[in-house]
N, C-alpha and C positions, 0 to 999 in steps of 0.2 A: 181858453181851454186848448191845451195842446192836443195833437192827434192821439198821443198816448193816453192822456187823461180821458178823452172822449171814448176811446176804444174800451177802456176799463169800465166805463159807465154803460157800455152796451150800445153806444151811439155809432152808427155808420155814417161818417162825414161824406160830403160830396167828393172829397179827395180820395177816400177809400173806394167809393163807387167807381171813380174814373180809373183808378189803378186796377181794380178787378176787371174792368172791361178790357183794358190794354193787355192784361195777363191771361185773359180767358178763364178766370177763376171766379168763385162765388165771393160776393162782397163780405159775407160774414166770416169767411176763411181769412180774408185780408184783415178784418177787424181783430180777429182772435190773435193773429200773428203780431199785429201792431201792439195789442194789449200785452203780449208776452215779451215784447222788445226785440223779437226776431225779424221784424220788418220795420223799417223807418220810412216815413214819407216826408222828406224835407219840404216844408211849405209855409214860409212866412207869409202871413196874410197881407203884408205890405208889398209883396211881389205880385202885382195885379195881373200880369199876363201869363202866369205860371200854368203849365200843363203838368199836373202832378205825376211824380215818378215813385215807384216803390222799390226799395232796395232791401234784399234779403235773399238768402241762398235757396229759398223755396220758389223764388221768382226767376225770371230770365236774368242772366248776368248782365249788369250794367257796366258802362265804361264812362269815365270822366276824362275831360280834356283840360289840361292846365294851360292858361294863357296869361297875359299880363306883361307890362313893360319892365325894363330895368333902368338903372341910373344912366346907362349909356346907349339905350336903344329903344325904339318904337314910340308910338303916340296913340291917343284915344282912337283915331280913325283906323289905324292898323289893328288894334286889339278887337274893335267891333267886327272888322272883317274876319279875323281869326275865329271869333265866336260864331259868325254866320257859317263859315266853312265847317267848324266843328259839328254844328247841328245838321248841316247838309249831309255829311257823311256818316251820321249816326251817333254822335255823342249823346249820352243820357243826362249828363251834368257837366257844368263848366265851372272851373275855379279861376278866380282872378288873383294871381300871385304878384301883382304889381309892386315894385320897389322903387320906382323912379318918381318922376313928376306927375302931377295931375291924377293922383290915385283916386280921389273922391270922384272926380269927373268921369274917369274911365269906368268905375264901378257904377256910377249912376246911369251911364249910357248902356252898359251891359244889362243891368236889371230892367231897364225900359224896353230893351230889344230882344231879350232872351226868354223863350218860353220854357227852358229847362231850368232846373234848380241851380242857383248860383252859390258857390262857396268862396271863402276867403281864409286867409291866415292873418288875423288882426295884429299879430306882433310885427309883421312887416310894415304896416302903415305906421305903427307907433315908432319903430326904429328909424323910419325915414324922416321923422320929425326931430331927430336928435343928432348932435355931432358925435356923441359917444354913446353907444347902446347901453353901456354900464350905468348911464345916468337916467335910464327910464325909471319912472315911478309907478307904483301900483295903480294910483289914480289914472295915470296916463293910459295904462293898459285897458282899464275897464271903461274909460271914456271912449276909447276906440271901439270896443266891443259893443257898447251901447249905441254909438252913432251908426255903426254898420248894421246893427239889428233894426234900427229905426228906418234905415234906408231901404231894407227889404231882403237882406242876405238870408238865404235859406239854411245853410250849414256852415260851420266854422271849424277849422282845424286849430285845436288848442293843445299845446304840448304840456299837459298838466302832470303827466306821469313820469317825467324826467326829474328825479329828485337829486339834491345836493350829494347824497351819499353814493349815487350811481356814477357820478362823473369820473372818479378815479378808475373805475372799471374800463371806461371808454378810452382813457389816456394810455392804455396798454395796447391798443389796436394799431394796425397799420395805417388806417386812415382816420382814426379817432372819431370825431363827430362830423358827419356830412350834411346833416339837416341844418338849414339856415336858422330856423326857429330854435332848434335844440342847441346850436352853438351859441346864439345870443343869450339864451337863458343860462347855459352853463357858465359863460363868462360873467354874467350878471351875478349869479349866486356866489362865485369865487370872489369877486370884487366887493360885494356888499355883505358877504358872510351871512347870507339869509337863505331860507328855503325858497323853492320855486313859488313865485307869487300866485300863479294860477292854482297850484295845489293848496297853498296856505289859505287862499281866499276863494275856494271852490264854490262855497255856498253863495257868495256874491255873484259868481258867474251863472250858477243855476237860476237865480231870481230873474236875470235878464233873459235867459233862454226860455223860461216858462212864459214870461210876458209876451214874447214875440214868436213863440214856437220855433226857435232856432234849434236845429239838430246839431248836437255836438259830435264832431269827428275827432276822437281822441288821438292826437298825433303821435308818431313814433320818432321822437327826437333822437333816439339812439339806434335807429335803423342801421344795419350794416351797409357800408358804402363800397364794399368789395367782397369777393368770395372768401377771402382770408378771414374776414371779420364776421361771417355769417353765423347765426345761432350761438352767440357767445353770452357770457355772463351779463354784460351791459344790456344787450337787447332784451333778454328774458327778465332781468330785474325790473326794467321799465314796464314790461308786459304784465307782470304781477301787480304793479300799481294801477295799471289801466283796468285790470279786472276789478279792483276795489272801487274805482271811480265809476265803472258801469253800474255798479249796485247803487251808488249815491245818485246818479242820474235818474235811474228808474224810480227810486224812492221819491224823488222831487217831481216826477212826471215829465222829465225831459228825455226826448228821443236821443239815442246815442248809437254811434257805430265806432269801430275801432280800426285804426290804420295799421298796416302791416309792413313787413320787411322789404328792403330795396334790392339787395344783391344776395341771392340764395342759390346754391347749386341744385340741380334737378332732384338729387336724392334726398334733399332736406325739405322740399316743399310740403309733402304730405304731413310730416311731423309739425311743421310750423302752423299749418292750417288747423290741425287737430288740437294743438296746444292752445291756440287762441280761442277756439270753440269752447273748450273746457274752462279755461281761466276767466273768460269774459261772458260766460253763461249764455252763449248763443247770439251775442250781439253781432250784427252784420259786420263782416270783415272786408275792409277796403284796402287793397293792396297796390303798392307801386311796383309794376311789373309782376313778379320779381325778375330782375335781370339775372340770367343764368350763366353768363360768361363775361369776363372783363375786357377781353382783347378785341372787341369789335366796335371802336368808336366810329361814328357815322352810320352804324347799322343797329344801334341799340333799340330801335323800334322792333327789330326781329328778335334779338336776344330777349327783350322784354315780353314780347308777345308769346314766345315759347313758354316762358315761365308763367305768364298770365293764364294761358290755356290750362296748364296743369293746376295752377292755384284755384281757378274757378271750378275745375273738376273735383277738387278735393274740399271745396266748401266756401271759397271766397264769394262775396255777393257783388262786389264792384271792383273793377280794374282801373287803376289810374294809368292812362296811357303814357308811353315814352316816345319821344320823337327821335329821328336820326341824329339830332344835335344835342342829345341829353348831356354829354360830357364835354361839349364843344362850344356852344353859344346859345343865344336866345333864338328859339324857333321862329321861323317866318311862316307865311301862310301854307306854302306847299309842304313844309315840314309837319305842320299841324294836320293836314290832310293825310299824309302818309302814316302818321302816328295813330290817328283815329281809325283809319281802315285797317291797320295791322291789329289793333286791339279789338276792333269789331269782329274780325275773323276769329281771333282767340276766344272771345266770349261766346260767339255762336257755335264754335266747335265744341266747347265744353257743354253748351246747352243741348246739343245733339246727342253727345255721349251720355248725358244724364237723363235723357228722354223728357226734357221739359216741354210743356204744352206748346204746340204750334212751331217748335224749332225746325224739325226735319221737313215739314211740309213745304217750306220755301225751296229746299234743296231738291225735293221730288218734283216740284213744278219746273225748276230750271232744267232738270235732267230730261223731262218730257219735252220741253221746248227745244233742247238740243236734238232729241230724237226726231222731232218734227222739222228741223232746220229753220225754226222760228227765231231768227236772230233778235228781233225787236223785243220779244218776250224774254229772251235771255238777258238782254240789257236791263229791262225793267226790273227784273228779280235780283240783279247783281248788287253786291254791297257797294261797289263803286261803278255805277252805270257809265259815267263819263269816261273813265279809263278804258273799259271794255269797248265802248263805241270808237274811241280814238284808235285803238289798236286794230279794230276791224277796218276802219278807213285807211290806215296805213297799208294794211295787207292788200286792200283793193286797188291801191295805187301802182301795184306791181304790173308789169307789162302783161296784157292779155291778148289772146288771139280772138278774132271775130267769132269763132265757133264756141268758145267756152266762156264768153263774157257773161251771158245770162246765168249760167250754172255757177260761175265764180261768185256772183252776188247772192245767190240763193241756196246752193246746195253743198258747198264745201268751203274749207278755209285754205289758206296758202301753206299750211303745214304739210298736207298730203296732196292737195290737188285732186282733180276728178278721178284719176286712174287708181290712186292708192287710198281713197277715202273709205275707212273700215265700215262706217255706218251706211254709206251708199252701197257697199258690197253686201252688207248684212240685209239691207232692204231687198236686194236682188235675190238673195238666198230665200 
């Protein structure tokens, strides 16, 4: 029984109860939203050490961290370390996007060691086993999906909405197709003169997902890869198909969320969120960024977080982080940290503005700690306590006089010093 089928029967599962506790909400509220498809709880029973997470716009905004090796970089040990860093700094889900060697071994170690839901893109592993991706067979695709489900993967990105008739629209773009999965499938359809195998055999996919309660994340294979391509005919043609597939998932009892655009200017974000909500009947929207400017390579965790905050404010349920190396190379551990923190800030900012339960309390507590000059409490409440502590230590290394040493460590920072500290002056007033 999937979470969705249980919810429809009136059953509150242990996963629903745990999500309700985390979100400070009633368990039956969670059950009702799961039953309607507006909340998903990716929870493959074979993922034994999972701490369930609810994804839906009525819950706190979640963030996902993408990790995984490439054919030229990284190893299982490095990817496990990236996963640990992701969780340490607040990632709610982790996707293994490995395309190089040892894919099964990396995924096994991640599932064994990760308490958050694990996601994959099965076509990557399938493609890695062929010399020419145009030679992939339908059976190869579904054997990969089956094997990953058996291993314990909680959610899978499947580019089932990119149809053969959509490809010509994308060829008119500046960057055409930037999704790896989307490009592989588009090439396969052209070479084999056949429809998208995931769309053509969607019922076969649903049977596997029901058996293992794998949540489908319907991928955006035609997402725009630059501002010039945003909100075009190709993107929205695919979104129309995704809306159809959401209905088929729900009818089969499969949990489903929908993935959203990559590069979108600020003035188009609200429209994109509302369009998905309508076409996909309230299915949780999982968005990459969106990146709101193309001219900041090396800083795309910032351009993505700006878009992510707006996307979450207008209805996105989960943000897929972007690292500083998004358009440059495979992220390393520090890049993962910076990406997670940037998007955690974006998600939290949206939750404050939306008045989500428990969001602003943390900010009120850290503000009180600042008023009290309680440095340790500030660090404990910070999204990145380590960075805050490091900066404080650096400030304290500055030369001090014997008279102000005690005050320097307790009552002010090196920005103002004791004489110009506004809060110290305010206390005196």
